[in-house]
DOGUVEX-771593 format. One line per 3 residues: number of its first residue (from 0); their letters; for each residue z, x, y of C-alpha. Coordinates in Angstrom, 3 decimals, padded with zeros to 6 digits. Layout:
# residues N
NUM) A) Z/X/Y | ...
END
This chain:
# residues 355
0) MTS) 015.184/207.586/025.174 | 019.111/207.328/025.031 | 021.477/207.463/028.435
3) PIA) 023.412/210.635/029.150 | 027.210/211.021/027.919 | 029.884/212.946/029.136
6) PQD) 030.951/215.502/026.960 | 034.304/214.555/024.992 | 036.406/216.266/022.121
9) WGS) 037.650/215.127/018.978 | 041.325/216.275/019.703 | 041.683/214.152/022.831
12) INA) 039.999/211.265/021.604 | 042.470/211.120/018.497 | 045.154/211.830/020.617
15) HLQ) 044.400/208.969/022.796 | 044.526/206.495/019.563 | 047.761/208.010/018.505
18) GLQ) 049.421/207.064/021.571 | 047.895/203.330/021.068 | 045.560/203.947/024.076
21) ELS) 042.033/202.255/024.206 | 039.098/204.466/024.675 | 036.898/204.269/027.580
24) PEQ) 033.498/202.842/027.098 | 032.411/206.373/027.603 | 034.468/208.106/024.925
27) ARW) 033.531/205.147/022.441 | 029.899/205.972/023.139 | 030.395/209.333/022.653
30) VMR) 031.973/208.886/019.410 | 029.354/206.984/018.063 | 026.482/209.060/019.146
33) EIL) 028.257/211.972/017.383 | 028.318/210.089/014.546 | 024.803/208.883/014.677
36) TDS) 023.257/212.383/015.350 | 025.199/213.812/012.396 | 027.688/215.952/014.781
39) APK) 030.823/214.378/013.586 | 032.736/216.885/011.332 | 034.186/214.901/008.146
42) TEL) 037.657/215.777/008.807 | 037.706/214.623/012.476 | 036.023/211.365/011.570
45) KTF) 038.157/210.618/008.858 | 041.062/211.032/011.506 | 039.315/209.215/013.862
48) LTN) 038.903/206.376/011.190 | 042.273/206.109/010.281 | 043.733/206.384/013.805
51) MYS) 041.509/203.555/014.991 | 042.383/201.734/011.908 | 046.228/201.734/012.688
54) KGE) 045.506/200.890/016.606 | 042.998/198.166/016.096 | 039.586/198.088/017.718
57) APN) 039.839/196.432/021.431 | 036.824/194.176/022.404 | 035.702/196.900/025.111
60) EVE) 035.391/199.751/022.335 | 033.380/197.676/019.689 | 031.219/196.292/022.572
63) AFV) 030.159/200.294/023.601 | 030.347/201.282/019.683 | 027.838/198.567/019.068
66) NEM) 025.553/199.079/022.443 | 025.083/202.862/021.020 | 024.163/201.748/017.500
69) FEF) 021.548/199.762/019.265 | 020.246/202.525/021.034 | 019.456/204.399/017.472
72) SLP) 018.240/201.355/015.702 | 014.638/200.929/014.922 | 012.594/197.837/017.286
75) ISI) 012.273/194.640/016.595 | 011.701/191.573/019.016 | 012.682/187.879/018.255
78) PDR) 012.264/186.511/021.651 | 012.634/183.094/020.704 | 016.259/181.138/019.971
81) AVD) 017.444/182.529/016.300 | 020.746/182.462/014.287 | 022.610/184.821/012.121
84) IVG) 024.744/183.843/009.393 | 026.938/186.771/008.406 | 030.076/187.836/007.306
87) TGG) 032.517/190.666/007.674 | 033.303/190.850/003.901 | 036.497/192.292/002.456
90) DGA) 038.248/188.784/002.027 | 038.763/190.082/-001.569 | 037.306/186.661/-003.134
93) HTI) 034.063/187.884/-004.783 | 032.337/184.895/-004.174 | 028.710/183.966/-004.798
96) NIS) 026.287/184.813/-001.457 | 027.271/181.723/000.344 | 025.915/183.005/003.662
99) TTA) 022.722/184.579/002.535 | 022.084/181.212/000.374 | 022.950/179.516/003.519
102) AII) 020.388/181.129/005.697 | 017.689/179.987/003.666 | 018.995/176.645/003.807
105) TTA) 019.406/176.781/007.798 | 015.735/177.855/008.059 | 014.519/174.825/006.004
108) AGA) 016.358/172.312/008.071 | 014.234/173.599/011.008 | 016.392/176.547/012.739
111) RTV) 014.916/180.203/013.107 | 017.173/182.388/011.134 | 017.115/186.407/011.246
114) KHG) 019.518/187.663/009.219 | 021.097/191.141/008.932 | 022.725/192.385/006.123
117) SVA) 023.308/195.181/003.153 | 024.032/195.931/-000.405 | 027.251/195.353/-001.900
120) ATS) 030.117/197.330/-000.297 | 033.149/195.242/-001.052 | 031.794/192.808/-003.703
123) KSG) 029.234/193.009/-006.730 | 026.534/191.605/-004.697 | 025.431/192.178/-001.044
126) AAD) 022.804/190.195/000.995 | 020.180/192.658/000.159 | 021.173/192.791/-003.471
129) LLR) 020.913/188.755/-003.830 | 017.303/188.741/-001.481 | 015.884/191.407/-004.242
132) ALG) 017.118/189.578/-007.023 | 015.221/186.462/-005.573 | 011.806/188.370/-005.313
135) VNI) 012.219/188.694/-001.529 | 010.845/192.398/-000.357 | 013.549/193.274/002.135
138) DLT) 011.882/196.990/002.678 | 010.152/195.627/005.899 | 009.396/197.112/009.287
141) GPE) 010.428/195.471/012.613 | 006.761/194.276/013.314 | 006.043/193.170/009.777
144) IEH) 009.567/190.575/010.046 | 008.364/189.345/013.385 | 005.192/188.242/011.471
147) VVK) 007.204/186.755/008.779 | 009.682/184.800/011.296 | 006.854/183.610/013.059
150) RLG) 005.162/182.197/010.044 | 008.311/180.868/008.249 | 011.066/181.039/010.677
153) IGF) 013.189/183.322/008.477 | 013.614/187.045/008.278 | 015.875/189.976/007.104
156) CFA) 016.837/193.447/008.849 | 017.869/195.698/006.167 | 020.865/197.314/007.922
159) QKF) 020.339/200.836/005.885 | 016.763/200.721/007.089 | 017.661/199.403/010.580
162) HAS) 020.717/201.625/011.291 | 019.928/204.528/009.002 | 021.935/206.794/011.072
165) LRF) 025.027/205.349/009.964 | 024.563/207.079/006.391 | 026.017/210.141/008.220
168) AAP) 029.536/208.114/008.309 | 029.305/207.219/004.583 | 031.207/210.284/003.114
171) ARK) 034.252/209.762/005.381 | 034.277/206.175/004.939 | 034.266/206.326/001.062
174) ELT) 037.056/208.875/000.999 | 039.381/206.489/002.997 | 041.317/203.741/001.327
177) HPT) 041.531/201.158/004.285 | 038.637/199.378/005.949 | 036.733/201.014/009.026
180) MFN) 035.456/199.877/012.382 | 032.213/199.468/010.704 | 033.364/196.592/008.815
183) TLG) 033.652/194.620/012.175 | 030.431/196.512/013.899 | 027.910/195.710/011.108
186) PLA) 027.967/191.742/011.539 | 027.640/192.261/015.408 | 024.872/194.688/015.396
189) NPA) 021.821/192.655/014.264 | 019.074/194.787/015.700 | 017.263/191.374/016.282
192) QPK) 020.022/190.451/018.573 | 019.701/186.665/017.928 | 021.263/184.474/020.584
195) AIA) 023.179/182.369/018.121 | 025.590/183.006/015.331 | 027.486/181.646/012.508
198) LGV) 030.158/184.852/011.877 | 032.702/184.670/008.969 | 035.711/186.945/009.611
201) ANP) 038.368/188.227/006.850 | 040.735/190.060/008.964 | 042.392/187.360/011.481
204) KMM) 043.342/189.816/014.215 | 039.687/190.551/014.611 | 038.321/186.906/015.339
207) RVM) 039.056/187.083/019.015 | 038.138/190.529/019.489 | 034.528/189.761/017.747
210) ADV) 034.102/186.506/019.526 | 034.656/188.096/022.773 | 032.224/190.773/022.238
213) LRK) 029.671/187.989/021.384 | 030.993/186.169/024.457 | 030.096/189.042/026.710
216) RGV) 026.701/189.788/025.305 | 025.629/185.952/025.791 | 025.745/184.794/021.948
219) EGY) 026.321/181.416/021.182 | 027.788/179.908/018.099 | 031.196/180.395/015.878
222) VFR) 033.257/182.909/014.496 | 035.651/181.376/011.599 | 038.159/182.044/008.863
225) GDD) 038.975/179.823/006.199 | 042.807/179.810/006.330 | 043.223/180.757/002.840
228) GLD) 041.960/184.039/003.964 | 037.932/183.495/003.336 | 035.510/184.986/005.381
231) EIS) 033.515/181.844/005.182 | 034.112/178.058/005.879 | 037.046/177.041/003.097
234) LET) 036.731/174.122/000.850 | 040.412/174.498/-000.233 | 041.926/174.071/003.112
237) TTT) 041.374/174.047/006.917 | 039.051/176.588/008.501 | 039.835/177.949/011.970
240) VLQ) 036.769/177.777/014.426 | 036.470/179.652/017.681 | 033.323/178.123/019.354
243) ISG) 031.519/180.518/021.954 | 029.700/178.756/024.333 | 028.867/178.783/027.928
246) GEI) 030.655/181.901/028.422 | 034.070/180.542/027.287 | 035.849/180.599/023.760
249) REE) 037.549/177.420/022.411 | 039.458/177.260/019.171 | 039.497/174.363/017.113
252) KFD) 040.566/173.456/013.056 | 037.904/172.165/010.743 | 038.977/170.222/007.827
255) PAN) 035.948/169.811/005.347 | 037.944/166.505/003.927 | 037.078/164.943/007.007
258) LNI) 033.636/165.272/005.872 | 034.201/163.633/002.474 | 033.694/167.397/001.217
261) PSS) 035.807/167.616/-002.389 | 038.714/170.065/-002.321 | 037.642/173.091/-004.316
264) PIS) 039.764/176.504/-005.259 | 038.498/179.733/-004.120 | 037.984/180.260/-008.140
267) ELV) 035.136/177.857/-008.612 | 033.145/179.970/-005.828 | 033.581/183.570/-007.585
270) GGE) 030.365/185.272/-008.096 | 028.966/188.295/-010.074 | 026.121/190.786/-010.027
273) AEY) 023.067/189.825/-007.857 | 021.023/188.237/-010.628 | 023.949/186.035/-011.700
276) NAD) 024.083/185.118/-008.012 | 020.374/184.715/-007.716 | 020.960/182.196/-010.542
279) VTR) 023.520/179.954/-008.780 | 021.384/179.932/-005.569 | 018.229/178.916/-007.733
282) RIF) 020.345/175.995/-009.393 | 021.640/174.826/-006.070 | 018.048/174.653/-004.686
285) AGE) 017.287/172.676/-007.901 | 019.701/170.195/-007.283 | 022.899/171.544/-009.188
288) HGA) 026.077/169.959/-007.693 | 029.596/171.484/-007.336 | 031.578/173.495/-005.500
291) PRD) 028.741/176.285/-004.840 | 026.339/173.829/-003.407 | 029.031/172.064/-001.188
294) AVL) 030.199/175.804/-000.004 | 026.455/177.044/000.912 | 025.491/173.339/002.675
297) LNA) 028.736/173.377/004.785 | 028.202/177.199/006.010 | 024.431/176.289/006.168
300) AAG) 025.668/173.086/008.557 | 027.695/176.062/010.797 | 024.542/177.932/011.241
303) IAA) 022.363/175.130/012.055 | 025.051/173.713/014.324 | 024.943/177.156/016.105
306) FKA) 021.142/176.942/016.367 | 021.126/173.303/017.781 | 023.490/173.980/020.410
309) DFD) 025.040/170.914/020.900 | 028.813/172.572/022.050 | 029.838/169.680/023.959
312) LTV) 030.571/167.756/020.852 | 033.441/168.674/018.773 | 033.159/171.187/015.930
315) EQQ) 033.517/168.338/013.244 | 030.699/166.500/014.836 | 028.518/169.522/015.224
318) FAN) 029.146/170.541/011.510 | 028.727/166.869/010.034 | 025.361/166.703/011.886
321) GLT) 024.147/170.159/010.364 | 025.329/168.995/007.126 | 023.392/166.129/006.901
324) LAT) 020.135/168.254/007.726 | 021.324/170.835/005.255 | 021.684/168.498/002.616
327) QAV) 017.938/167.170/003.391 | 016.654/170.510/003.300 | 017.867/171.150/-000.076
330) DSG) 017.491/167.416/-001.829 | 013.727/167.374/-000.508 | 012.875/170.600/-002.014
333) KAE) 012.213/172.534/001.297 | 014.858/175.217/000.681 | 013.322/176.004/-002.819
336) KLL) 009.829/175.745/-001.368 | 010.769/178.151/001.342 | 012.196/180.731/-000.750
339) GEW) 008.934/180.844/-002.867 | 006.909/181.199/000.013 | 009.379/183.853/001.697
342) AKL) 009.232/186.146/-001.639 | 005.592/185.524/-001.710 | 004.738/186.420/001.804
345) TQE) 007.141/189.493/002.271 | 005.710/191.070/-001.112 | 001.858/190.557/000.466
348) VVA) 002.959/191.950/003.585 | 004.365/195.174/001.797 | 001.086/195.328/-000.387
351) NRP) -000.930/195.056/002.295 | 000.111/197.831/004.399 | -002.602/199.968/005.551
354) V) -002.918/203.148/003.530
END
């Protein structure tokens, strides 16, 4: 049962934002509940989303929005430590599915991974699109995902299934030309609420905001952004990394050259439709070298490091240790084997549902 909220009104909410004032948690929860119950008029919601975009989301607002989303999401329980590898999207680079491929490698290297994702919004292939192309059945319930995670150590929470009520915001979002707060909320709203994260953020203004929300929730790991604007760890230049651990946020610069990773331009990571990106993933797992392999290994290294939680080391040393394990997971064939097992098990789970 959802907790009660004091009545609000759209006029005062939007006036608040136009005055560049931060919403109270109560106001933020009211807005999100109006959205999730299909009670928000489209015109009012468009005005709200535009005003919020102009003001910029504050940590307390984001936290309240996400908490309300959790109240309406489908249930799933993953009690053991797990990591999510995810990005906000919106960097305009149209890369291959780096974080999703990295999630498979992270698991093959010994971590427990529960990824949250969706179909493409700002690219040609989202996490859900890639996994479908790789043969993974993403239409699983919470208990079914729990079973798969216990068996294989990896699971995928399909956002449209677990946060189905967000569909009510879609008409307003489609009529806007700018990003909305949902670009920020999605990566923070994994219904399994894993305790570790490796999160790529395209908007530099939102890095600290998202890191602060995660810190307050007791999540550990990294929020990062390539200094070329990529919402992944970059191969072309340095990456700004915010480490979240022990209730604190520490900023470091990471240079892949220090790990003897060749510099590669973003153009070498450009992907396409889901089938194209799935082929790239398969080729990486089969042993193909090049920039796509370097990118997924490096981002898997961050996922592994977040799961292992050796936060007393420098970020560079943590990533170096993770890179060794990620490389071994691919070169040993473990990543390729895991993908096959994941696809097979998810298809069997759905096929064997009670009639």
